[in-house]
Every structure is written in C-alpha cells, then in structure tokens.
N, C-alpha and C positions, 0 to 999 in steps of 0.2 A: 297656175294662177299668174295673171298678168302682173307686171312690175307695179303698176299703179295700184292694183288691189292689195298687193303685199305691203306697199308703203302706207296705204290708207289704214290697213289693219293695225300696224304698230304706231303710226303717227297720231291717229285720232284721239286715243286716250291722253297722250302728251299734250296735244293742242287744247283739249277740253280742260285739262288740269291747270292750264294757264289762262282760263277764262274766255277762250275763243272757241269757235266751231270750225271744223275743217270743211270748207266748201267744195274743193276739188283737188285732185292730184293729176298732174299732167307730166308726161314724159315724151318730149318732142325733139326732133332734130331741126336745128336752124343753121343753115349753111353747113359747115363741117363739124359743128359742135352739137352735143346732146345736152338738154336741160331737163332737170327734174324740178318741178315747181309745185309748191303747196300754196293753195289759195285759201286764206283764212278770213273769218268774219267774226264780228261780235256786235252786240247791242251798242249803238252809239258810234260805231265805226272803228276801224283798225288804224293804228298809227305805226310809225317806224319802230317804236319800242316793242310793240306786240310782235312785229315781224322778226325783230332781232332776238327776242326771248324765245320764240318758237324755233328759229334757226339754231340757236345755241343748244336747245334741249333735244332737238331731233337729230342734229348732225352726228353726235357720237353713236346714236342708235343705228343710223345708216351705216356708219363705219363697222359696227359690230355685226349687223345682220347681212350687210353686203349684198343687197338684192340686185345690184347692177354691176356686172363684171367689167364693163368698159368705163373709161373716164367720162365724166359729165360735170356740169355746173349745177349746184343746188341753190335754189332761190325760194324765198317765202314772200308772198305778195298778198295784198288786200284783194278780196273778191271783186271789189269795185262797184260803182253805182250801176254800170251797164253790164253786169255779169251775165254770163251765158247760163241758161237753164238747161239742165241735162237729165236729171233724175226725176221720176214722178213726184217725189216730195218737194223738189224745187218748184214745180208747176203748182202744186197744192199751196205752198207757202205764199206764192205771188199771184194767186188767182185774183183778178180784179185790178191788177197793175198794168201799166202801159208797157207794151212789148214791141220789139221789132222782129218780124219773121222774115228770114231770108230763104229764098227758094233755090233749088238747083237749076231749074229752067224757068224762064219768064211765063207768067200767066197774064194774059191781056196786056202784053208788052212790059210787064212790071216784075221785078225779082224781089223787091222789098215792100213789105206791108207793115204799117204801124196801126195798132189798135189796142183795145183793152182785152187782156186774156180772160176769156169767158168759159172755156172748156178745154180739157185735156183728157184724152182717152188712148192709152197705149201708143203714144207717139203722134196721134192725130191732134191737131191744135185748132181751136176756134177762137177768133178775136171778134170783138164788136167794134165797128167803125160807125159811130153814131147809132142809128137805128138798124143798121145792116150787120148781119153776122156773116163772117167769111171763114170758111173751114178749109183746112189743108190736111191732106193725107200724110202719113208718116214718110212715105217714099218721096214726097215733094220737098220736105223741109230739110234745108241744109243746116239751119241754126235758128235758135230763138234766144233772144237776150232782152233783159230789161231795157226800157227806153226812157231816157231822161231828156226833156226838152230844155235847152239852155237859153 
C-alpha cells in the first residue's frame, strides 16, 4: 500500500472528528526535502486553527504508525479555492463548476482550457465553453483544477 493511502486510512477519521474532510494526501520531494501534506476542507472554508488542530491530532499517530522511514516535513493545508480534482467523487462534487484543464501536449496551439465541467468518465473530461463542448481523453490531461476568476 502506498504511503499516501496508509496515511489517508488513519488520518481521515481524525480529520472528520474535527469537523473537516480530508481532500488529499500528498508525499512529494521538493529539492532535497520530502513533504507529507494533508489537504483539508470544510463547509465555509478552512482557517489556520483547523490546520493546527488537525496537525496536532495526526502528528502523534504518524509517530506511532511510522509509515515513512526517512525524514520528512509534515504540513496541513487548506485544499484551496483552486484545488486539483483527482478522484471521481471530486469531479462529481464540482460538476457544473468552472475548471482549468491543463494538457501534456498542446491542442490547436493551446495547453490550457477554461470552461464549465460538464462530464467526467473514467479520466476523460468534457468542459463547456459557451455553446461548445470540448472533450479531452484521459491520456491528454495533465491536471484539472477548479478555476476562480479574480
């Protein structure tokens, strides 16, 4: 089982007991350091107190379970307004929302497309741009995230 799956399994009930939901677990290398990040969400938004409460509750469990043998930095963050959609349930939750689709390779000279999420099927994404539907195969899509126009 992957580190992120192990951490999700024991962190999710703790996060939920604190009134939040666990959006994502990420274990990534940045420069010479490794980071374990929990992204949390809740109705009305997450604040620094939520992040601190989750961090304090999950940290001793991480020490006890020790899913990562090497040293790493542990962080708890808000999922954010422009969060990445990864799981099928993410796409279901945000159907009809504005999204940014980033492609691995350009299509018609463009690698980024903004539109309204209108369909998701096993990794294939369709967005509406006005009256036009634009579909992307799973193999083309590098990333899909919510899009907020400021």
